[in-house]
N, C-alpha and C positions, 0 to 999 in steps of 0.2 A: 821275674828278673828284677834287678835293681832298677830304679828310675834315674834318669839324668839328673833330676833335681837332687836326689840323695847323693850321688856322686860328686856334683859340682859344689854342693853346699859345704863339704869338708872332705876333700879327697884323702887327706892324710889319715883322718879317722877311719874311712872306708878301708884303706890299705891295712891299717892296724887291726881292724876287726876281722878282715879276711885272713890275716896271719894267724888268728886263733884257730881257724879251720885248717891250718897248714897250706893255705893257698897264697902264693906270692903274687899279689895283684898290682904291684907298682906299675909295670909296663902296660898291663891291660887297662888300667884306669887312666893312665896318660893317653893311651890310644883312643879311648872313649871320648875323653875331653877334647883332644885334637880334632876328631871326627865331627863332634858336635859343634865346635867352633866353625869348622868348614861347612857344616850343614847350615848353620845360621847365616853364614856369608852367602852361600848359594841361594838360600831362601830369599834373602833381601834382593839379590840380583835378579832372581826369577820374578819376584813380585813387582820390582821396578820396571823390568822389561814388559810385564803384562800390562802395567799401567800405561806405559808408553805406547803399547800397541793399541790400547783402547782409545787413547787420546788421538793417535794418528789415524785410526780407522774412522773416528768421528770427523776428523779434518778432511779425509778423502771424500766422505760423504758430502760434506759441505761444499768442497771444491767442485765435485761432479754436479751438484745441484746449482752452483753458480756458473757452470760452463767452463771452469778453469781446467780443461782437460790435461794440459801439459803439467800443471801443478800437481793434479791428481796422480798422473803416471809416475812422477817423480817420487811422490810420497808412497806409492805402491811398491816401488823398488826398495825404498827404505824399509818398508814394512816386511818385505821378503827377507831382507838381511837380518832385521831384528828378530824375526820368527825363528831363523836358523840359530841365532844367538840363544834365544830363549829355550829352544829344544835342547841345546848343549847343556844349559844350566839345569833344565828339568831332568835330563838323563843322568847327569852327575849327582843331582840331588837325590834321585831314586837310588842310585848305587850307594851313595854315602849313607842313606837311612838304612839300607839293607846291611851295610857293613857294620853300622852301629848295633843293629839287632844281633847279628852274628857274634859280636864281641860280648854283648850283654848276656846272651844265652849261655855263654861259656864262663861266666863269672858266678860263683855260688852266692847264696844268700848270706847276709851278715848275721853272725850269731849275736843274740841279744846279750845285755851286760850280765845276766845271771848264768851264762855258760862258762864253766870252768875250763881253764887252759889244760891241754893235754893232747897226746897223739894217738893213744890206743885205748881199748876197752879197759885196761888196767887203771887208766886215769879217771874213769867214771866215778861219780860220787853216790854212795848209797844214801838215799834221802830218808827212807822209811822202811820198816820191816814188820811183818805181821803174819798171822795164821799159825795153826798148830803144826809143829814139826813131827812127822811120823816117827815111830820107833820100830823099825823093821828088823827081822832077824838077819843075820849075815848071809844066809842063803836066799834072800829075797830075789825075785826074778825081774829082770828088765822087761819093759813093755813088749818087745818083740817076741820074747819067750811066752809071756802071758797071752799074747794075741794068738800064738800057735796052740798053746795048751787049751784054750777055751774057744778056739775057732772063730775069732773075731775079725781078724785082718789077715789077708793072704798077700804077702809081698811077692811071692814067686809068681802068682797068677798075674799080678801087675806087670812084672817083667816080661812075661810071656806075650801079653796082648799089646803092651805099649813099650815099657822099658823101666829101668830102675827109677824110683822116685814117684811111681804112680800106683799106690796100693789099692787093693780091692777090699772093701769092708763087707763083712758077712754077718747075717743073723743079728745077735745082740750087739755086735760091734756097730753094724749099720744103724740099728735103733738108737744106740747111745750117741752116735754122731748126729743123727737127726734131732734127738732131744736137746743136745747142746745148742744147735742152731736155733731151734724154736725158743729155748730159754733165753738166749742172748737177744733175740728179736723182741721177745715179750718184755724183757727188762728194759730195753731201749724205748720201746713204745710207752711204758710207764713213765719214763723219764722225759717224755715229750718229743721224742724223735719220730719224724714222719717216715715210714717205710717206703723205700723205693726199690723196684726190681729192675736193675740196669742190664744193658747188653754186656756180653763177656768179651766182645771185640770192639776195638775203638780205632778211629782214623788217626792219621799223623798229627793233625791239629790238636786233638785231644791229648796226645802224648806230650806235645810241646807245652800245652796249657798247664799241666800239673808238674812238669819238669822231669818226667821220665825220659824225654828226648831233649837234647842229645845225650844227657848224662848216662842213662842206663840202656842204651840201644842194644848192647850186646847181651843183656840179661832178659830181654823180652822175646817171646815167640812171635815170629813175623810171618804173615801170609802174603807172599809177594804177588800172587796173581790178582789180589784185590787191594793191596796196599794197606792192610789192616793188621793190628797187633792184638794178641790175646792179652787180657788185662792182668797186671801183676797184683792188683788190689782193686776193690770197688771204689776206692778214693778217686781213681781216674775218671770213669764215666760219671759218678755222682757229682764231683766237683765241677765237671765240664758241663753239667746242666745249666750253670750260671756263666758260661763263657759268652762274651759279647752282650751282657745283660746289665741294665741300669735298674737296680732294685729300689723300689720306694723304701724310704727309711722306716716307715711303720711296719714293714714286712720283716725287719730284722729283729732278733736273730733268726736265721734259718737253721733248723736242725733236722738232718736226714740220717737214716740208718739203712743199710742194705746188706743182705747176704749175697755172697757170690762164691763161686769157685775162683781160685787165683792161680796163675801160671807163671812160673819163674824158671829160667834155664839154670840158675845157680852154678854157672860155669866156674870151674876152679875149686868147687867144694870137694873135700875129701876127709878121710879119717872117721873118728868116732862121731863127729858132728853130723854125719849123714846116715847113721845107723838107724834103722827102723823109721819112726815118725819124726826123727829129729830135724830132718831137712828134706823137703819134697819138691818135686817140679809142679804138682798139682795138689792144692789143699783147699779147704773151705775156711771162710772167715766171715765174721760180721763186722762191718766198718761203721763208725759214726763219723759224720762230717758236719762242720758248722761254718756258716758265713756270718761274720760279726762286724759291727762298727769297731774301728781301732781302739777306742777307749774302753771297750767291754771284753776284748778278746783274751786278756790274761785271766780275768775272772772266769771266763768260759773254759779256759785250759784247766784251771783248778777243779771246775765242776766235772769236766771230763775225766780227770784223774780220779776223783771220787767215785765216779761211776764204775770205772774199771776195777778199782779197789773193792767196791761193793760186790761185784761179780765174783771175784776170787774169794772173798770172805764167805759168801753164800755156798760156794763149792767146797769150802773147808780146806783150801790149799795153802801151804806156806808160801809167802810172797815177799818180794822187796821191790822198791822203786829206785831206779838209777837215774840221776841227772847226767846226761851224756856230756862228755867233754867235747871241745871243738873238733878235734881230730877224728872222733868216732860218730859225728853227726852226718846226716844226709846232705846232699848238695842243696837241697831247697829249703831246709828247715832253719828257723831262727832259734828254736829251742825244742829239745825232744827229751821226754821221760820214757824210759823202757821199764816195763814190768816183767819180772822173771818169777817163775815158780820153781820150788825145789823138787827135784826128782830123787826120791829117797833110794831107789834101786840103783840108779846111775851115780848117785852121790854128786850131783851137779845142778847148777841153776840153768834153767831153760827160758828163753825169752818168749813171751806169749803176747806182748802188746807194745806198741810204740804210740805215744800220744804227743802230737807236734803242733806247734803254732808256726805258721809260714809268714805271719804278718802280711805285708802287701806283695810279697815276692811272687806267689801263684797268681794272685788277683791282677797284677800288672801284665803277666803273660796272657791271662784270660780275658783281660779287660772287663773284669767283674767289679762293678761300681754301684754305688748308691748315691742318692741325692741328699746332701746335708741341709742344714737349715738355710744356707745361702743359695740353695737350689742348684748348686754346681755339682757335677758328678765327682765323687771321690772314690779312691780305691778302698775296697773292703779288706778285712783280714780273713784268711781261711785257716781252718784247723781240721785235723782229723786224728782218728785213733782206732786201733784194733779193739773190738769189744765183743768177742775175742777171736784170736786165730786158734783154730781147733786142734791141729796135730799134736803140739806139745802139751796143750791142756788134757787131750786124751791120754797122752803117755803118762803124764803126772798122776791123773786119776786112776789109771790102771795099776801103776806101781805103788802108789802111796796107800791105796785102799785094799790091797791084797790081804787076804786072811786065810787061814787053813780051810775055811769053808767056802771061799770064793772071793770074788771082788765085789765089795760093797758099793752100791750106787748112792751118791750124795742125795740127801732128802729132797733138795730142790728140784732134782731131775725126775723123781719117780713118777710123778703124774704124767710125764712125757713118755718115759720108757715103758711104763706098765709093769716093771719088775724092780725088786729091791736089791737083788744080788745076781751076779753072773757066776754060775757054777756049772 
């Protein structure tokens, strides 16, 4: 969440940047400032009352020691009244601090200066394009037909045992899925990321820490008996490893990667976007997460983008990078780059990765800090990216690599699959 210091330093700038995300923050920012002014006033009254109480308690002790019982009793009565006043200040102070937090939790992150203005995906900017564009015949099959033809994925079985959006991978389809996971993890390891195997369920504090709550509450699967949420991405448990932690400066940067299943309700999704593997309720993904000093985070962001680009180049897929406009960005992000691959049979681009810098927004929620040169705790910057999400990668690989003889497996995956072609 935003810090009070950010807001009070230049409220007009904050309101203007929030407008880039399509968020009218004028009233919310005014409420935060008014609440913080009241908080400061209450803190002063509370501290003054506490000092007076200490002084009077010392005076009572001296009066009792000197045998001035009447003076001591009078002072005790004053102390009782002052204690009631202080309790009132403390109670209102706690409520005011809670109100400030509630307001801040509902204000999105500020987009950085590089974020273009715009309201929808049509306003995103294509930054870079690469990879060989396949030349398939007009009768090329979409991945859901290829999956059925070669017995790779059974969507109907998934519906039978769970529901739509929970496919069952079979035979070479399952092996290809596992090969992709291992390939992505190995590439992350080569790039210096420490592998983490996180839980697939998290508590409420973790959801608030990375910003899924309260923004995406309706999109997460909730287990009410235990108050736990199924993770929508490994970003949530991995980043929360550093909640309430002060990291020694010499430990930064921290680079983690994690494979996990991901669970998303995807409420409201419909049409061709949900066909086959295009949009699932459960899918696999390898995530990369970084904790950085603020001055290093944008160089780290470029390094993460290069890493994802390198994966797509090794897979031989056509790709482009989009710099998202303010209206298409997530609640928590300061800047996001989406990677999409081209699906030749569907004749459309499919998102396979988002790489984001959250600056101090998540770190402030998490209280993830490091000690700078002055030894004072400072907020870190957090970043994450998909490297990569599997379903649409699988879809593009199946579609783009289909031949009359079968589906050709990219060379970088063959040592993991044990086969060169699916026939």
